[in-house]
N, C-alpha and C positions, 0 to 999 in steps of 0.2 A: 904219208899217203892216206887217202880216205879209207882204203881197205884195212889199214891198221887200226883206225879209230872207228871200229864197227859199233853200231848202236847197241847199247846195253839195255835191252828191253826186259823189264822185270814186272810181270803182271801182279795184281793183287793176289791172285791165286794161280797155280799152275793150270794153264788152259789145255784141256785134253783135246786131241784131234778126233773127237767122237761126236756123233750127232746128239742133238738135244734129247734128254730122256723123255720117253712118252709119258703122258699124264698119269697113266696107270702106275708108273714107278715113283710118283711123288708122295704116295701115302700108303696106308695099309689096305689090304684087300677088302672088297665090299663084304658087309655082313648082311646076310639075308635071313629074313624071318619067314618061316613056312606056316601057312594057315590052310586048313582044308578047303578045297575049291568046290564051290557049288556048281551043279550041272547047268550049262548054258544051252538054251535052245534058240532057234532062229525061225522067224516067220518065213513064208514062202519066198523063194528067190533071194533067197537069201542075200673244368673251370678256369686258373691263371695259365694262360696258354702261351707257351713259348713256341710250340709247334701247333698251329691252330687247327689241325684237322683239314678236311677237304670240302667244307660247306661252301657252295658257290656264293652264298650271301656274305661270307666272311664272318658269320656269327656262330660261335660255338655253343651258345646257350639259347635254346628255344624258348619262346614265350610259353608260360604254363598258366592255365586258368585254374586258380585255386579258390575261386569265389564260393563255390558250392560247399556247404557243410552238411548237407543231408545225404548221409551215406551210412553203410554199415561196416564195421571193422571186420575185415576178413570174412564177410558173409555170416558172421556169428550172431547177428541180431543185436549187437551192442552199439551204443551211440559212439560215433567217432567224430569229434569236433576238430581234428587236426587240419591245419591249413597248408603247411608246406614242410619240406625237409629242413630240419635244423642242424646245420653242420657242427655246431658247437657241442652238442651233447648226444647226437643220434648214433646208435650202434645197431640200428635195425634197417632192414631193406625196405625202401619205399618204392612203390610202383604206381604209375599213372593208370587209373582205372577209367576206361571209356564210359562205363556205366554211370559213375558218380561225377565224372568230368574233373577229377582232382587226383593228386597223389595220395596214396594211403600206405600205412605200414603194412607190410606183408605178414600175414599170420595164416598159415595153412590150417585146414580143417582138422587134420590129424598131425599132432606134434611130430616133427622130424621127417614127415613124408609129404611129397607134393605130387599131385596129379595134374598133368599139363597136356592139353590137346591143341594142336596147331593144324589148321586146314591146309592140306597138301595141294599138289598141282592136279589140274585136269590134263591127263597125259595123252596128248595127241600131236605133240611137236617138241622140238628141243626147247629147253627153258631159257628165258631171257634174264638179264641182270636185275630186272624188277623182282623176279622170283628169287634170285640169289640174295637180294637184300632181306627178304622175308626170313629165309631159312638161316642166313648168317646171324641175323638179329636174335632169333630164338635159340640158335645154337649158343650164342653168348649167354643168354639167360639160363639155358640148361647147364652150361659149364659153371656159371657163377653159383647157381643154386647148389650144385654138387660140391663146389668149393666151400660153401657155407656149411656143408655137412648134411644136407637134405638127401634123402633117398627119393629120387625123382622117377616117376613113371611117365615117360614122354611118349605120347601117341601122335603120330603124324600120318594122315591117310593118303591114299591115292584115289582120285576119281577116275575110274576106268570104264564107267558107263555114263554117257552124256551125249547130248545132241551134237556137240562139236566133234567128238570122237567119231560118231557115226558118219557125219558129213565128210570128215577127212578120210575115213576108211573107204567110203563110197567113191570119193575122188581118186583114190589110189588103187581101187579095186582090191581091197584087202579086208580081211576079217577084223571087225572093230576090237574085239578082245585081244587078238594077236598084236594088232598095231599098238594098242595101249600098253600091253605088257612090254613091248620093245622100248617104248618111250619112258616107262617106269624105270627100266634098267639104265637108260641114258641119264635120267635125272639122278639116279643113285651115283653114277660116275661123276656127274657134276658136283655133287655134294662131297665126294671124296677129294676131288681136285681142290675144293674150297676149304678143306680141312674141317668139315662139319662132322660131328659125332653122329653115329647111327642112333635113331630113336629107339626106345624100348620095344616098340612094335610099329609096323607099318601096314595097317589093314587096307584092303581094297573093297570097293563097293561090290564087285562081282562075287566076292567070297563071303558076303554078309547079308544075303537076301533073306534068310530066316529071321534075323534080328530086325531088319527093316520092315518086313511084313508084319511081324509081331507088334512093332511100335505103331504102325498105321492102324492095326486092329484096335489097339488101346485108345488111340485118338478118336476113332469112329465110335467106339463103345462109350466114350466120355462125351459124345455129342458135339465134338469140335470139328468134324469133317463130314463130307457128304460124297456119295458115289453117283456119278452120271455116266451110264453106259460104259462102265469099266474104268473110267477116270475118277480118281479120288482127289478131292480138293480140300485144303484146310480153310475153314471159315474164320477169317480174321475178326469178324464181328463178335465171335465167341471169346476173344481174348482181350479183355479191357485194357491191359497194359501194353498193347501192341504199339511200338514206336518208342519205348522207353530207352532203348540203347542209342538209337540214331537221333532222337528228338524230333522225328518227323510226325506230322499229324496224319491220321488215317486218310482223310479226304485229299491229302496232297500226294499220296503214294501212287506210283505207277503200278501196272499189273505185275511188274517184276522183270528180272533179267532172264535171258535164255529161253523165254516162253512167249508164244504168241497169245494175243488177246482172245479169249474164248467167251462168246456171248452167252454160253450156258451157265457161267459162273454167277453165283448170287451177288458177289461183290467183285468188281474188277481187280481188287488187290488180293483176292484169294489165290493161293498158289498150289501147284500140283504136288501131291504126295505120291501118287501112282499114275503112270501113263499107260493107257491101253496099247497093245501091240500094233505096230504098223508094218506094212509089207517091207521085207528086207532088213528089218531091225532085230537086234537080239531081244529076247524076251524070257521071262521066267513065269512060272505058274503061280497064281495067287487066288485068294477067295473072291476077287473081283474080276477074274479072268486073266489071260496072259498079258504081260506087260513088263514095265521096268520102272524103277523109282524116279521121282523127281529129284532135282538137284539138292535141295536143302535137307531132306529127311536122312540122307546118308550119314551126315556128320552127327546128327542127334543120336542116331541108332548106334553108330560105332563108338562115339564117346561114352555112351551109356554102357555099352558092352565091355569096355576096358577100364572105365573109371567110375562107373555108376552115374546116378543122376546128380550127385553132389560132389563137385571137385573144385580145384583151386583156380586154375588158369586156363582160359581159352584164348587163343591168339590167331593172328593172321594179318594180312595187309589191310590198310585203311579202306580199301574199296569193298571189303567184305562186311563192313558195318551194316550197310543196307544194300540189298535185301537179305543177304545170306544169313548173317548172324542174328538179325532181327527175327527172321523166320525160324531159325533154330531155337531161339528162346521160346517163341510162341508154341511150337509143336512139342518141345520137350516138356514145357509146363502143362500142356494139354494131355500128354501121356502120363505125367506124374506131377501132381500139383506142388510137391515139395522140391521140384527140380531147382537147382541153384548152382551157378558158377560165381565164385567170389570175385575174380578179377578178369575183366575183358581187356586185353592188351593188343594194340594195333600199331604197326609201323607205318611211317610215311612213304610216299611214292618215290620212285626214281623217275626223274623228269628229263626230257630233252627239249630245250628251248621253252622251259616252264610248262610243258604239257606232259601229262602222265604217260609213261612208257607202257605200251600194251600191244599185244598181238593184233587186237581188233583195229587199232589205229595204224598199224603197220610201221610204227616208229621205234622199233626195238632192235637191240643187239642181243644175240644169244650169248650165253656164257661161253660157249665154244669159240665164237668169233672173237670175244675179248681176250680170252686166255691163249689164243693163237699168237697174240702179239705181246701180251703182258702176263707176268707170272700170276697164278691164282692167288698167292698170298698178297700180292700187290692189290689185286681186285678186292680181296677181303679187307685189307687195311683201308682202301678207298671207301668201302661200304660202311665200316664202323667209325670212320673219321668224322662223321656227322652224327648227332644224336638221333637215335632210332626213330623218334616221332617226327623229326623235321624232314621236309623234302630234300632230296639230294639231286643236284643237276649233273647229269653225265657229261663228261668232257674228256678229251685226250689229255689236256693239260693237267687235270686233277689226277688222272691215272699215272701220268709221268711223274708227278710229285710223289704219289704213293709208292711207285716203283723205286724212285730215288731214295725214299725214306727206308723202305725195307732193306735195300742194299746196304745203306749205312748201318742199320741195326745189326744185320747178320755179319757184315764185315767186321764190325767192332767186336762182336761176340766170338767170331772165328779167330780173330787175332788174340783175344783173351784166352780162348781155349788152347790155342797153340802154345802160349807162354806157360799156362798152368800144366800142360802135359809134360813139361820138362822138370816139374817139381813134385816130389812125392807128397801125397795128401797127409800121410802120417807125420811128416816132418814140420807141418805148419803149426804155428802157435795158436792159442785159443783166443787171442785178442786182436782187435783192429783199432786203428787210430780214431780219436773222437770225431774228427772231421768226416770220416767215412761212415761212422755210426750215425752221425747227424744226417748225412746225405741219404742213407738207406731208410732211416726213420721218417724223414720228410717224404720220400718217395712212397713208402708204404701207406702213409697217412693220406696222401693225395689220391692214391688209387682207391683206398678203402672208402673215403668219403665220396668220391666221384661214382663209384660203382653202387654204393648204397643209395645214392641219389638218383634213382630211376635209370640205372645203367648208363651213366654219362661217360661213355667210352672215349670221346674226344679228349677229355681231361686226363684219362688214364694214359692215352697215347702221348699226350704232351708231357706227362710226368716222367716218361722214359728219358727225356733229354738230359737231365742233370746227371743221373748215374752213368749214362753212356758217355757223356763228356768226361766224367771223372775217370772212367776206364781208359779212354783215349789218352788222357793226361798221364796216367800211370804207365801206359804202354809206350808212349812216343816222345814225351817231353823229357828234357834233361833232369828237371826237378822231380818229375814223377818217377823216373827210373831209380832215383836215389831215395825215394820215400821209404821210411821205416815200415815194416810189415806190408810191403807192397804186394806180395803174393797172396797173403791172407786177405788183403783188401780186394784184390781182383776176384778171388773166389767168392767172397761175400756179396759183392756187387753183381756178379754173374748169376748167383743163385736167386737173388731178389728179382732180377729182370726176367729170368726164365720162368719164375712162378707167375708173374703177371702176363707174360706172353702166352703161357698155357691157358690162363683164364680167358684171354682174348681170342684163343684159337690161332695164334700166330707163331707157335713154337714148332719149327721144322724138325724132321728126323736127322737132318744133316745140314749144317751151315754151308759147308763147301759145295754140296750139290745144288742147293738153292742159289748160291752166288754164281755158280757156273751157268745155271739156267737163266738167271737174270741178265748175265752178260750176253748170252747167246740170243736172247729175245731182243736185247738192245741192238745187237748187230742186225737182226731181222728187220726191226723198225727202221734202222738207218739204211737198209738195203746194201749192207756191206758184209764181206766175209772177214774172218779174223786175219787171214793173210793180207787182205787189202789194208786193214788198219795197221798191221805190222810194217807193211811197205811204206805207208805214209809216215810212220814214226821214224823209219830209217831215212826217208827223204828229208824230214825235218831235222834230224840229227846231223845229217850231212850239210844242210843249209846253215845250221848254227856253227858247225865247225869252219865253214867257209865265210862266216860272218855275213851271210845273206839273211839278215834278220827279218826283212819284209816278207820273204818267201816262207820263213819259219813261222811267222805270225799268221800268215795266210793259211798254212796247213792246219795250224791249231784251230783257227776260226772255222775252217771248212768242216772239220770233224765235230767241233762244238755245235755247229748249226744243226747237226743230225743226231745229237745226243751222245757223242763220244768225247769225254773229257780226258785230256792228257795231263799226267801228273809227273812233274820233274823232281828228281831226288838225286843225292850223291851216287845212288846205285844205278841210275839210269832213268828211263822214261817208261811209265806204265800208263794204262788207260782204265777207265771205269765208266759205267753208264751214268748219264746225267740228263736233266731236263734239257731238251734241245734249245739252243740259243734262240732259234727262231720263235719258239713258243714263249720264252722269257721276254723277248722284245715285243711280241704281240700283247702280252699281259701289261707291260709297262705303257704301251701306247693306249690300250683300253683304259688303264687307270688314269 
């Protein structure tokens, strides 16, 4: 009878009858940096790719312009005639410098130490995945520099005084500084979800008014700015190299972003260093009267405060090249003629239908919206699955593929960990088979060369395929289970993979917890409960026992269409998340 032949359901992992862990449980607690707060006042009324990454173009290697040879090596004033990364003999890190328009060998100003400033968010709303890409990219750079042995002083600011913040606060009837502080904390939570390390320091504009005012004084004293009725403007005509980063000619420049055209300016391209107070807006006292800083001066002042005028890396999204970073260079050099940043690094956009994702265009998804349906580590893998300088087109299909990939990675490592837990480490021998040594050596070399070549993360991700396959062979095939030094091989392979996952920021605190979360999110996307899936498996088992194969196939296809794959084995039927069959069919049709 059917009741005797009850479905033997054996999941990949024991499924707990508990709700999905909250995002705050996915990683370590937030690390907060305290800086003395300034008093705020208010005006009246107050490469060989087996797993190709996730680039929508299908290209893992971006085009790189290496034509220019006029550059300085590491900002040290030495001639650098290098053209491109040489895989055959390079053991140095090469980074693409927006200033020179080519890749250069990375040489910090101080041996063994790196100063890095990355422009942070303007905190007036939840961050979108365009923001996520910026900070995941620079988190990978931060992690890799530390892996190479550098002591890194990583500064990432918060813009908490800005026109957009004031407008949003007015709309909500809220204090601008309070509103911004709240969204700063939300951003920090997003970074924890995405497994980004905390920077060395996270300065805020509102807490650095003395430094900002002092820099504006220096610029005025040096004759590169002028004061009109309490508004202080930078005079771009005073800086002959204006446009060197973006390649824009001065006559082609607009008045700038975030500011209205002011007929009082000497040149339409002049930009505000200080804005006089307006009714209902926050203000601070200054030598030019009450007011607040312009957008650009904040980063020059805060980078100088924590890194000095001479540091190694300044980064941000490609949209900041002009006007923000161009203006930063001009005002920093006006304040200190010897001001110099060695490497300007910018990441490409996240696009939707080939258009840049941004709040102003209204075509964005917040990080919270995405991780409501996909695990944050799947989102992280999606973001680094394309070279950081290439555009990446957002799509559910690519996120499904990333989710499927991280499930495979963590399931493999979980199974490996489970086997290793039954063998004492002290009983293991000191040798492993030549084939495994070769696999690990090739893996390490591929990762090393790809990361040294301007952080080519898609190739590092691809390189994971072979050692993961070797682990699965050792775990599940008849030949693998009989392999000499099997346990020693598993331990060595796992160690090598974990090191690379840590560099990429993909190493979870618990494989089993992440696998559980991935399964629960797959159920959510499929709009099914675990019990409903188990019921379908039982129905299918009964249909197979009754030789109703058409019904059995129908149930399998029904679940596969929504991303639930059934796996038959001698022990019974299990399920795992998969790319929905409907999406796979759409891709085939499109191709």
